[in-house]
C-alpha positions as a LaTeX table, in Angstrom:
\begin{tabular}{lrrr}
\hline
Residue & $x$ (\AA) & $y$ (\AA) & $z$ (\AA) \\
\hline
Met1 & 169.80 & 137.84 & 53.91 \\
Thr2 & 168.96 & 141.28 & 52.60 \\
Leu3 & 168.05 & 144.19 & 54.83 \\
Ala4 & 164.47 & 144.03 & 53.57 \\
Glu5 & 164.25 & 140.33 & 54.47 \\
Val6 & 165.59 & 140.95 & 57.96 \\
Leu7 & 163.20 & 143.81 & 58.69 \\
Arg8 & 160.17 & 142.18 & 57.08 \\
Gly9 & 159.83 & 139.69 & 59.92 \\
Ala10 & 160.80 & 142.11 & 62.69 \\
Arg11 & 158.00 & 143.45 & 64.86 \\
His12 & 160.37 & 144.75 & 67.52 \\
Ile13 & 163.56 & 146.75 & 66.96 \\
Leu14 & 166.29 & 146.59 & 69.60 \\
Leu15 & 168.51 & 149.58 & 68.94 \\
Asp16 & 171.92 & 150.32 & 70.38 \\
Phe17 & 172.38 & 153.90 & 71.56 \\
Asp18 & 175.95 & 155.18 & 71.21 \\
Gly19 & 176.52 & 154.76 & 67.47 \\
Pro20 & 173.21 & 154.08 & 65.72 \\
Val21 & 171.35 & 156.85 & 67.56 \\
Cys22 & 174.06 & 159.36 & 68.43 \\
Ala23 & 177.74 & 159.84 & 69.17 \\
Leu24 & 177.51 & 160.19 & 72.94 \\
Tyr25 & 181.09 & 161.40 & 73.17 \\
Gly26 & 181.12 & 163.20 & 69.86 \\
Gly27 & 183.87 & 165.52 & 71.01 \\
Gly28 & 186.21 & 162.72 & 72.03 \\
Ser29 & 185.43 & 163.13 & 75.73 \\
Asp30 & 185.20 & 159.36 & 76.32 \\
Asn31 & 188.92 & 159.37 & 77.09 \\
Glu32 & 188.40 & 162.22 & 79.56 \\
Val33 & 185.63 & 160.26 & 81.26 \\
Ala34 & 187.82 & 157.15 & 81.47 \\
Thr35 & 190.56 & 159.24 & 83.06 \\
Thr36 & 188.14 & 160.76 & 85.56 \\
Leu37 & 186.93 & 157.31 & 86.59 \\
Arg38 & 190.47 & 155.94 & 86.82 \\
Asn39 & 191.42 & 158.75 & 89.18 \\
Leu40 & 188.73 & 157.59 & 91.60 \\
Leu41 & 190.28 & 154.13 & 91.94 \\
Ser42 & 192.19 & 153.60 & 95.16 \\
Gly43 & 195.86 & 152.69 & 95.27 \\
Gly44 & 197.19 & 155.07 & 92.64 \\
Pro45 & 198.33 & 154.43 & 89.05 \\
Leu46 & 200.86 & 151.72 & 90.00 \\
Asp47 & 198.00 & 149.59 & 91.32 \\
Ile48 & 196.10 & 149.61 & 88.00 \\
Pro49 & 196.81 & 147.02 & 85.26 \\
Ala50 & 198.29 & 148.48 & 82.08 \\
Pro51 & 195.23 & 147.77 & 79.87 \\
Ile52 & 193.01 & 149.72 & 82.28 \\
Ala53 & 195.59 & 152.46 & 82.77 \\
His54 & 195.66 & 153.13 & 79.02 \\
Thr55 & 192.08 & 152.45 & 77.93 \\
Ser56 & 189.94 & 155.27 & 76.56 \\
Asp57 & 186.78 & 153.25 & 77.22 \\
Pro58 & 185.06 & 154.18 & 80.49 \\
Leu59 & 183.05 & 150.95 & 80.35 \\
Glu60 & 186.28 & 149.00 & 80.78 \\
Val61 & 187.15 & 151.05 & 83.85 \\
Leu62 & 183.69 & 150.27 & 85.24 \\
Arg63 & 184.18 & 146.55 & 84.60 \\
Tyr64 & 187.54 & 146.69 & 86.36 \\
Ala65 & 186.07 & 148.52 & 89.37 \\
Ala66 & 183.62 & 145.66 & 89.81 \\
Leu67 & 186.56 & 143.30 & 90.30 \\
Arg68 & 187.99 & 145.41 & 93.13 \\
Ser69 & 185.20 & 146.09 & 95.59 \\
Tyr70 & 181.52 & 146.93 & 95.78 \\
Gln71 & 182.39 & 150.28 & 97.36 \\
Glu72 & 184.65 & 151.29 & 94.48 \\
Leu73 & 182.14 & 150.03 & 91.95 \\
Ser74 & 179.40 & 152.15 & 93.53 \\
Leu75 & 181.65 & 155.23 & 93.51 \\
Ile76 & 182.69 & 154.72 & 89.88 \\
Glu77 & 179.13 & 153.97 & 88.77 \\
Ala78 & 177.71 & 157.13 & 90.33 \\
Glu79 & 180.36 & 159.33 & 88.73 \\
Phe80 & 180.02 & 157.54 & 85.40 \\
Val81 & 176.26 & 158.10 & 85.25 \\
Ser82 & 176.80 & 161.78 & 86.01 \\
Gln83 & 179.37 & 162.02 & 83.22 \\
Glu84 & 177.12 & 160.18 & 80.75 \\
Val85 & 174.14 & 162.40 & 81.47 \\
His86 & 176.34 & 165.45 & 81.00 \\
Ala87 & 177.63 & 164.04 & 77.69 \\
Ser88 & 174.05 & 163.50 & 76.51 \\
Thr89 & 173.53 & 167.28 & 76.51 \\
Thr90 & 176.05 & 167.69 & 73.69 \\
Ala91 & 175.84 & 164.27 & 72.00 \\
Thr92 & 175.82 & 164.48 & 68.20 \\
Pro93 & 172.84 & 162.83 & 66.47 \\
Thr94 & 173.78 & 160.09 & 64.02 \\
Glu95 & 172.98 & 161.09 & 60.46 \\
Arg96 & 169.47 & 159.94 & 59.43 \\
Ala97 & 168.91 & 158.22 & 62.79 \\
Arg98 & 165.87 & 160.34 & 63.60 \\
Glu99 & 164.34 & 159.59 & 60.20 \\
Ala100 & 165.04 & 155.87 & 60.57 \\
Ile101 & 163.51 & 155.74 & 64.05 \\
Thr102 & 160.46 & 157.69 & 62.91 \\
Ala103 & 159.97 & 155.46 & 59.88 \\
Leu104 & 160.29 & 152.29 & 61.96 \\
Ala105 & 157.71 & 153.56 & 64.43 \\
Ser106 & 155.37 & 154.60 & 61.61 \\
Ser107 & 155.55 & 151.06 & 60.23 \\
Gly108 & 154.05 & 149.68 & 63.45 \\
Arg109 & 157.28 & 148.29 & 64.86 \\
Thr110 & 158.25 & 148.93 & 68.45 \\
Ile111 & 161.62 & 150.48 & 69.25 \\
Thr112 & 163.55 & 149.71 & 72.41 \\
Ile113 & 166.95 & 151.23 & 73.09 \\
Val114 & 169.29 & 148.57 & 74.50 \\
Ser115 & 172.53 & 150.09 & 75.71 \\
Asn116 & 175.55 & 149.53 & 77.90 \\
Asn117 & 175.15 & 153.18 & 78.78 \\
Ser118 & 172.96 & 154.23 & 81.68 \\
Ser119 & 169.21 & 154.55 & 81.18 \\
Asp120 & 169.46 & 158.06 & 82.62 \\
Ala121 & 171.78 & 159.17 & 79.81 \\
Val122 & 169.63 & 157.57 & 77.10 \\
Thr123 & 166.37 & 159.07 & 78.35 \\
Ala124 & 168.01 & 162.48 & 78.78 \\
Tyr125 & 169.18 & 162.42 & 75.17 \\
Leu126 & 165.84 & 161.21 & 73.80 \\
Ser127 & 164.03 & 163.99 & 75.67 \\
Arg128 & 166.51 & 166.58 & 74.46 \\
Val129 & 166.08 & 165.72 & 70.77 \\
Gly130 & 162.34 & 165.03 & 70.88 \\
Leu131 & 162.39 & 161.26 & 70.38 \\
Ala132 & 161.15 & 160.17 & 73.81 \\
His133 & 157.54 & 159.89 & 72.61 \\
Ile134 & 158.54 & 157.64 & 69.70 \\
Val135 & 160.75 & 155.15 & 71.52 \\
Asp136 & 158.76 & 152.49 & 73.37 \\
Gly137 & 161.33 & 151.60 & 76.00 \\
Val138 & 164.88 & 151.93 & 77.26 \\
Val139 & 167.00 & 149.15 & 78.74 \\
Gly140 & 170.32 & 150.45 & 80.00 \\
Arg141 & 173.01 & 148.70 & 81.99 \\
Val142 & 171.97 & 147.35 & 85.36 \\
Pro143 & 173.41 & 149.60 & 88.09 \\
Arg144 & 176.44 & 148.08 & 89.80 \\
Gln145 & 176.22 & 144.94 & 87.67 \\
Pro146 & 178.49 & 145.64 & 84.68 \\
Glu147 & 178.96 & 141.92 & 84.17 \\
Leu148 & 175.46 & 141.89 & 82.63 \\
Met149 & 176.40 & 144.32 & 79.85 \\
Lys150 & 176.64 & 143.25 & 76.24 \\
Pro151 & 178.06 & 140.96 & 74.85 \\
Arg152 & 176.01 & 139.02 & 77.38 \\
Pro153 & 172.39 & 138.70 & 76.27 \\
Asp154 & 170.81 & 139.87 & 79.54 \\
Leu155 & 169.92 & 143.39 & 78.40 \\
Leu156 & 168.42 & 142.14 & 75.15 \\
Gln157 & 166.45 & 139.50 & 77.02 \\
Ala158 & 165.11 & 142.19 & 79.35 \\
Ala159 & 164.05 & 144.26 & 76.34 \\
Ile160 & 162.34 & 141.28 & 74.72 \\
Glu161 & 160.48 & 140.59 & 77.97 \\
Gln162 & 159.55 & 144.27 & 78.26 \\
Arg163 & 157.88 & 144.05 & 74.85 \\
Thr164 & 156.25 & 140.68 & 75.70 \\
Ala165 & 157.85 & 139.40 & 72.52 \\
Asn166 & 159.57 & 136.36 & 71.09 \\
Ala167 & 163.24 & 136.65 & 70.19 \\
Lys168 & 162.45 & 135.58 & 66.62 \\
Glu169 & 160.29 & 138.69 & 66.21 \\
Cys170 & 163.18 & 140.98 & 67.18 \\
Val171 & 166.22 & 142.39 & 65.43 \\
Met172 & 169.18 & 144.10 & 67.07 \\
Ile173 & 170.84 & 147.05 & 65.34 \\
Gly174 & 174.30 & 147.80 & 66.69 \\
Asp175 & 177.70 & 149.10 & 65.72 \\
Ser176 & 179.96 & 146.90 & 67.85 \\
Ala177 & 180.98 & 143.27 & 68.02 \\
Ser178 & 179.40 & 143.06 & 71.47 \\
Asp179 & 176.02 & 144.07 & 70.02 \\
Ile180 & 176.11 & 141.30 & 67.44 \\
Ala181 & 177.38 & 138.72 & 69.93 \\
Ala182 & 174.60 & 139.65 & 72.35 \\
Ala183 & 172.02 & 139.32 & 69.58 \\
Arg184 & 173.29 & 135.87 & 68.70 \\
Ala185 & 173.18 & 134.80 & 72.35 \\
Ala186 & 169.65 & 136.18 & 72.77 \\
Gly187 & 168.41 & 134.50 & 69.59 \\
Thr188 & 167.52 & 137.64 & 67.63 \\
Leu189 & 168.55 & 138.67 & 64.15 \\
Ala190 & 171.37 & 141.19 & 63.93 \\
Ile191 & 172.02 & 144.22 & 61.73 \\
Ala192 & 175.57 & 145.54 & 61.95 \\
Phe193 & 175.95 & 149.30 & 61.54 \\
Ala194 & 179.44 & 149.78 & 60.07 \\
Asn195 & 179.49 & 153.55 & 60.03 \\
Arg196 & 183.27 & 153.62 & 59.70 \\
Pro197 & 185.43 & 151.50 & 57.36 \\
Ala198 & 187.57 & 150.36 & 60.30 \\
Lys199 & 184.54 & 148.64 & 61.83 \\
Thr200 & 183.64 & 146.57 & 58.80 \\
Lys201 & 186.13 & 143.74 & 59.25 \\
Gln202 & 185.53 & 143.50 & 62.99 \\
Leu203 & 181.78 & 143.31 & 62.53 \\
Glu204 & 182.02 & 140.82 & 59.67 \\
Gln205 & 183.78 & 138.41 & 62.03 \\
Glu206 & 180.62 & 138.29 & 64.16 \\
Arg207 & 178.58 & 137.19 & 61.11 \\
Pro208 & 175.63 & 139.58 & 61.33 \\
Asp209 & 172.59 & 138.81 & 59.21 \\
Val210 & 173.18 & 141.97 & 57.23 \\
Met211 & 175.49 & 144.97 & 57.34 \\
Ile212 & 174.67 & 148.60 & 56.65 \\
Glu213 & 176.80 & 151.72 & 56.38 \\
Ser214 & 174.13 & 154.35 & 57.01 \\
Met215 & 170.93 & 154.60 & 59.01 \\
Ala216 & 169.38 & 155.94 & 55.81 \\
Glu217 & 169.30 & 152.33 & 54.62 \\
Ile218 & 167.01 & 151.47 & 57.53 \\
Glu219 & 164.81 & 154.44 & 56.72 \\
Ser220 & 164.45 & 153.40 & 53.08 \\
Val221 & 163.12 & 149.89 & 53.74 \\
Ser222 & 161.45 & 150.22 & 57.14 \\
Leu223 & 158.04 & 151.04 & 55.69 \\
Leu224 & 157.81 & 147.60 & 54.11 \\
Pro225 & 154.89 & 145.69 & 55.66 \\
Ile226 & 155.62 & 143.32 & 58.53 \\
Ala227 & 155.39 & 139.72 & 57.36 \\
\hline
\end{tabular}
């Protein structure tokens, strides 16, 4: 399928946040956040599996905390949300994302942010950059239930329900394999945003309906009428 064909039938856009909209940790602070969360885990470094001890992804630390205890999960979640909201104050907008979002909204399509990040961080960013009035809804991760994050379809299904839509009317735009896998599981079309060459092969393996390298591509075809 072409990008125009994918968007032509899409009345509802499900848009990932960290990547297609902005670089939440544009300064590389994701590793710092992961370290901060790790330091809150009980038992010390010798009690943490090597993959978690070395990951730069705070979402993986959150997932691991859920396997330990509800108390630790709650502690990690609260600190993580605080760190995400702080990061949203300096997050770098993705090139042409604002224009793409504005064009999609102008075409009559709804836009729902669907993110493994917290809703608080997403809404804080949207308010900061003046996009809150354009975006129709935000579905972030469910507090203290990281098992529901993408690649599971739960967040996408919640967004589809929020829009009172059918999955076939929706398309997910994301920059990770988990976004595409979640779209497949939810029954929506999927646009892979390969904004870095290193992502291309990984995303191709998930067989998205179409792949783009810039949000400007979305902007250029989004004003096509909805079929």
